C-alpha positions in Angstrom: -23.5 -6.7 -48.0 -19.7 -6.1 -47.6 -18.3 -3.3 -45.5 -16.7 -0.5 -47.4 -13.4 -1.0 -45.6 -12.1 -3.4 -42.9 -12.2 -2.3 -39.3 -8.9 -1.0 -37.9 -7.0 -3.9 -36.4 -5.6 -3.6 -32.9 -2.4 -5.3 -31.7 -3.2 -8.8 -30.5 -1.7 -9.8 -27.1 -0.4 -13.3 -26.5 -2.8 -15.7 -24.8 -1.2 -15.0 -21.4 -0.9 -11.2 -22.0 2.9 -11.6 -21.5 2.3 -12.2 -17.8 5.3 -14.2 -16.5 6.4 -15.6 -13.2 8.5 -12.4 -12.7 5.4 -10.3 -13.0 3.5 -12.5 -10.6 6.3 -12.0 -8.0 6.3 -8.2 -8.5 2.5 -8.1 -8.0 2.6 -10.4 -4.9 5.5 -8.4 -3.3 3.7 -5.1 -4.0 0.5 -6.4 -2.5 2.3 -7.5 0.7 4.1 -4.2 1.1 1.0 -2.1 0.4 -1.0 -4.1 2.9 1.4 -3.1 5.6 2.0 0.6 4.6 -1.4 1.7 3.1 -4.0 0.8 5.6 -7.4 2.5 5.9 -6.1 3.9 9.2 -3.2 5.5 7.5 -5.4 7.0 4.8 -7.5 8.6 7.5 -4.4 10.0 9.3 -3.1 11.5 6.1 -6.4 13.2 5.2 -5.4 16.2 7.4 -1.7 16.0 6.7 -0.4 19.1 4.9 1.9 17.0 2.7 -0.5 14.2 1.9 1.9 11.3 2.0 4.3 9.9 4.5 7.9 11.2 4.3 9.2 7.6 4.3 7.1 6.6 1.2 9.4 7.7 -1.6 12.6 6.3 -0.2 10.8 3.0 0.4 9.5 2.9 -3.2 13.1 3.7 -4.4 14.4 0.8 -2.3 11.8 -1.5 -3.8 12.9 -0.4 -7.3 9.6 1.0 -8.3 10.9 4.5 -9.2 13.5 3.4 -11.6 10.8 1.8 -13.8 10.2 5.2 -15.5 13.8 5.4 -16.8 15.3 1.9 -17.0 19.0 1.7 -17.9 18.3 -0.1 -21.2 15.6 2.5 -22.2 13.0 -0.3 -22.6 10.2 0.3 -20.1 8.3 -2.7 -18.9 4.8 -1.3 -19.2 3.2 -4.4 -17.9 5.1 -4.3 -14.6 4.3 -0.6 -14.3 0.6 -1.2 -14.9 0.5 -4.1 -12.3 2.1 -1.8 -9.7 -0.5 0.9 -10.5 -3.3 -1.6 -10.1 -2.0 -2.7 -6.7 -1.7 0.9 -5.6 -5.3 1.5 -6.7 -6.4 -1.4 -4.5 -4.9 0.4 -1.5 -5.0 4.0 -2.7 -1.4 4.6 -1.6 -1.0 8.4 -1.2 2.3 9.1 -3.1 3.5 10.9 -6.2 4.8 7.6 -7.7 2.6 7.7 -10.8 3.3 11.3 -11.6 7.0 10.8 -11.0 7.2 7.8 -13.3 5.5 9.6 -16.1 7.8 12.7 -15.7 10.9 10.5 -15.6 9.9 8.7 -18.8 9.3 12.0 -20.6 12.6 13.4 -19.3 14.5 10.3 -20.2 13.2 10.5 -23.8 13.4 14.2 -24.5 15.6 15.8 -21.8 19.0 17.1 -22.6 22.0 15.3 -21.1 22.4 18.0 -18.5 18.7 17.8 -17.6 18.8 14.0 -17.3 21.9 14.2 -15.1 20.3 16.9 -12.9 17.0 15.2 -12.3 16.9 11.5 -13.0 19.3 10.2 -10.3 17.4 12.0 -7.4 14.1 10.8 -8.9 15.2 7.2 -8.9 16.6 7.6 -5.4 13.3 9.0 -4.0 15.0 12.3 -3.2 13.0 14.5 -5.7 9.7 14.5 -7.5 8.6 15.8 -10.9 5.1 16.2 -12.4 3.9 16.8 -16.0 1.4 19.6 -16.2 -0.8 18.1 -18.9 -4.1 19.8 -18.3 -5.2 23.4 -18.8 -8.5 25.3 -18.0 -11.6 24.6 -19.9 -10.9 20.9 -20.3 -7.8 21.4 -22.5 -5.2 18.6 -22.4 -4.5 17.5 -26.0 -1.0 18.8 -27.1 -2.5 20.3 -30.3 -5.0 22.4 -28.2 -2.7 23.9 -25.6 -3.2 27.6 -24.9 0.0 28.1 -22.9 2.5 30.0 -25.0 6.3 30.2 -25.3 7.8 33.2 -27.1 11.4 33.6 -28.0 13.1 36.5 -26.3 16.6 36.9 -27.6 18.5 33.8 -26.5 15.8 32.7 -24.1 12.1 32.2 -23.8 9.1 33.9 -22.2 6.2 31.6 -21.0 2.6 32.6 -20.3 -0.3 30.3 -19.3 -1.9 28.3 -16.6 -2.3 24.6 -15.7 -4.6 22.7 -13.4 -5.0 19.2 -11.9 -1.2 18.8 -11.8 -0.8 15.7 -9.7 1.2 16.5 -6.5 2.2 19.8 -8.2 2.3 21.5 -4.8 5.1 19.2 -3.6 7.0 18.6 -6.9 10.6 19.9 -7.0 10.1 20.8 -10.6 7.3 20.8 -13.2 7.4 19.8 -16.9 5.4 22.4 -18.8 4.1 21.6 -22.3 3.5 24.8 -24.3 3.2 25.9 -27.9 5.3 28.4 -29.8 5.6 29.6 -33.3 7.8 26.7 -34.0 5.4 24.1 -32.6 5.3 22.1 -29.3 7.7 23.0 -26.6 8.6 21.4 -23.3 10.3 23.1 -20.4 11.5 21.8 -17.0 10.9 24.5 -14.4 11.6 24.5 -10.7 8.5 24.9 -8.6 9.7 28.2 -6.9 9.6 30.0 -10.3 5.8 29.4 -10.6 2.7 30.5 -8.9 1.5 27.2 -7.3 -1.8 26.9 -5.5 -3.0 23.6 -3.9 -6.4 22.6 -5.4 -9.4 21.8 -3.2 -10.2 18.2 -4.3 -12.6 15.5 -3.0 -9.8 12.9 -3.1 -7.4 13.4 -0.2 -5.3 10.4 -1.4 -4.1 12.2 -4.5 -3.5 15.9 -4.2 -3.1 18.3 -7.1 -2.3 21.9 -7.8 -2.9 24.8 -10.2 0.0 26.5 -11.8 0.3 30.1 -13.1 3.0 31.8 -15.1 2.9 35.2 -16.8 6.0 36.4 -18.6 8.1 33.7 -17.0 11.6 34.1 -18.4 13.6 31.0 -19.0 16.9 30.1 -20.7 17.6 27.5 -23.3 18.8 25.3 -20.5 15.3 24.7 -19.3 14.1 23.7 -22.8 13.9 20.0 -23.6 15.0 18.7 -26.9 12.5 20.1 -29.5 13.1 17.3 -31.9 11.9 14.7 -29.4 9.2 16.8 -27.7 6.2 15.6 -29.7 6.9 11.9 -29.4 8.0 12.2 -25.7 4.8 14.0 -24.7 2.6 11.6 -26.7 4.3 8.7 -24.9 4.0 10.3 -21.5 0.3 11.0 -22.1 -0.2 7.4 -23.2 1.6 6.1 -20.0 -0.4 8.5 -17.7 -3.7 7.2 -19.1 -2.5 3.6 -18.8 -1.6 4.1 -15.1 -4.9 5.8 -14.5 -6.8 2.9 -16.0 -4.8 0.4 -14.1 -5.4 2.3 -10.8 -9.2 2.2 -11.5 -9.1 -1.5 -12.0 -7.6 -1.8 -8.5 -10.3 0.5 -7.2 -13.0 -1.7 -8.6 -11.4 -4.9 -7.2 -11.1 -3.4 -3.7 -14.7 -2.2 -3.6 -15.9 -5.5 -4.9 -14.0 -7.3 -2.1 -15.2 -4.9 0.6 -18.8 -5.2 -0.5 -18.7 -9.0 -1.0 -17.3 -9.4 2.6 -20.0 -7.1 4.0 -22.7 -9.0 2.2 -21.5 -12.2 3.7 -21.6 -10.8 7.2 -24.6 -8.5 7.3 -27.8 -10.5 8.0 -31.4 -9.7 7.2 -34.5 -11.9 7.5 -32.3 -14.5 9.2 -29.7 -14.9 6.4 -26.7 -13.0 5.0 -27.8 -10.3 2.5 -25.5 -11.8 0.0 -28.0 -14.7 -0.4 -30.5 -12.4 -2.1 -30.4 -11.9 -5.9 -30.8 -8.1 -5.5 -27.3 -8.1 -3.9 -25.6 -11.0 -5.7 -26.4 -9.9 -9.3 -25.1 -6.4 -9.1 -21.8 -7.7 -7.6 -21.5 -10.3 -10.4 -22.0 -7.4 -12.9 -19.1 -5.6 -11.2 -17.0 -8.7 -11.4 -17.5 -9.2 -15.1 -16.8 -5.5 -15.9 -13.7 -5.6 -13.7 -12.2 -8.5 -15.6 -12.9 -6.9 -18.9 -11.3 -3.7 -17.7 -8.3 -5.7 -16.5 -8.0 -7.4 -19.9 -8.0 -4.1 -21.7 -5.4 -2.7 -19.4 -3.1 -5.7 -19.9 -3.6 -5.5 -23.7 -2.9 -1.8 -23.6 0.3 -2.3 -21.5 1.7 -4.8 -23.9 0.8 -2.6 -26.9 2.6 0.4 -25.3 5.9 -1.5 -25.6 5.3 -2.3 -29.3 5.9 -0.4 -32.6 2.2 0.3 -33.3 1.6 3.6 -31.5 -1.8 4.3 -33.0 -3.0 0.8 -31.9 -1.5 1.4 -28.5 -3.3 4.8 -28.2 -6.6 3.1 -29.1 -6.2 0.3 -26.6 -5.2 2.8 -23.9 -8.2 5.0 -24.6 -10.5 1.9 -24.5 -8.9 0.8 -21.2 -9.2 4.3 -19.7 -12.8 4.6 -20.8 -14.0 1.2 -19.6 -12.1 1.2 -16.3 -13.5 4.6 -15.4 -17.1 3.5 -16.2 -16.6 0.2 -14.4 -15.1 1.9 -11.3 -17.9 4.4 -11.0 -20.5 1.6 -11.2 -18.5 -0.5 -8.7 -18.4 2.3 -6.1 -22.1 3.2 -6.6 -23.1 -0.4 -5.9 -20.6 -0.5 -3.0 -22.2 2.5 -1.3 -25.8 1.3 -2.0 -25.2 -2.3 -0.8 -23.6 -1.1 2.4 -26.9 0.6 3.2 -26.9 3.6 5.5 -23.4 2.7 6.7 -22.1 3.2 3.1 -22.9 6.9 3.3 -20.7 7.5 6.3 -17.0 8.2 6.5 -16.6 5.2 8.7 -17.1 3.0 5.6 -13.9 2.6 3.7 -15.8 2.6 0.4 -16.0 6.4 0.5 -12.3 6.6 -0.2 -12.7 4.7 -3.4 -15.9 6.6 -4.3 -13.9 9.8 -4.2 -11.0 8.4 -6.3 -13.4 7.1 -9.0 -15.2 10.5 -9.2 -12.0 12.5 -9.2 -10.4 10.4 -11.9 -13.3 10.6 -14.4 -12.2 13.9 -15.9 -8.5 13.4 -15.9 -6.8 13.4 -19.3 -10.1 13.4 -21.1 -13.7 12.8 -20.0 -15.4 9.6 -21.0 -17.4 11.6 -23.5 -14.2 12.8 -25.1 -12.7 9.3 -25.0 -15.8 8.0 -26.7 -15.5 10.6 -29.4 -11.8 9.8 -29.8 -12.6 6.1 -30.3 -15.4 6.9 -32.7 -12.9 8.9 -34.9 -10.6 6.0 -35.0 -13.4 3.6 -35.9 -14.9 5.9 -38.6 -11.6 7.2 -39.9 -12.0 10.8 -38.7 -15.5 11.3 -40.2 
């Protein structure tokens, strides 16, 4: 029996996933820097900090060249380098608005007017300002076609009404990028934070803060409106990039928890031998390892596809990477807590930081149920 139609083909990566010596150097240098600046002690110190990240972080990331990756001079983003940096930050849970700023910079570089790019991109690259894209709205809305925030023409300007939530580092951003819908279609506006109602959200993950935004009858001029002809493609690319970075972060989360739990299993003894000698401990950790490597392969494939011409194929790979890395990270942290025994349930155990990140990430930019449905539509052609 022959299938009615062939399965949709995905972009095939090269055997080495395009991973070069330059990428290895970027990853190694990032790992060294993060080991020095993102210790568990620093995470604990920042838990009660009103800002949530050290003031020296953004200038340091600018000096490292990480911030300019969102808007490279030649316009060609190296998605693989960006994904590798996100993975390394996931391993250490560096508290910083790096990911949200990279996504916002990429969107602004693609759809911003010359005036907007000149106003915001230089300070972003220099670590002197931050932006964030307000993708998500109440009731689980995040897809551009489902947005409820509205933009209405008022003479030569616009009037915006709506609300946003889970805006990464929105309480600290200098400006927010607001996707809305108007009678003409999708609209994007860049709005300074002071013009909005901004409330810091209570979240279980202290290493990544977020905010709710409100705007009722917000009056804006045409100067705040991004190029309408580029809005759809730019927002789609920003959403794809944000999902990719989230998936890469979760790969780093899984790897860190696996290493912590492996080390503990080698040190903790029971019945006269390390608990890592028992199958009940070894086998779950091997399962975590195999899922980790599959998630990493999906992320690397997705990163390469994001730089190619097949946007539909890239979207599929990013959705797969996002889905699998979230599932894998959740299982990794569950095993991590369980295999640490009673110690794993205390705040003294570093695994709890990763547990909170894995839980907080599951519903961002689509739940895994929604991602599964999205992948099913691609597989079955929308039926």
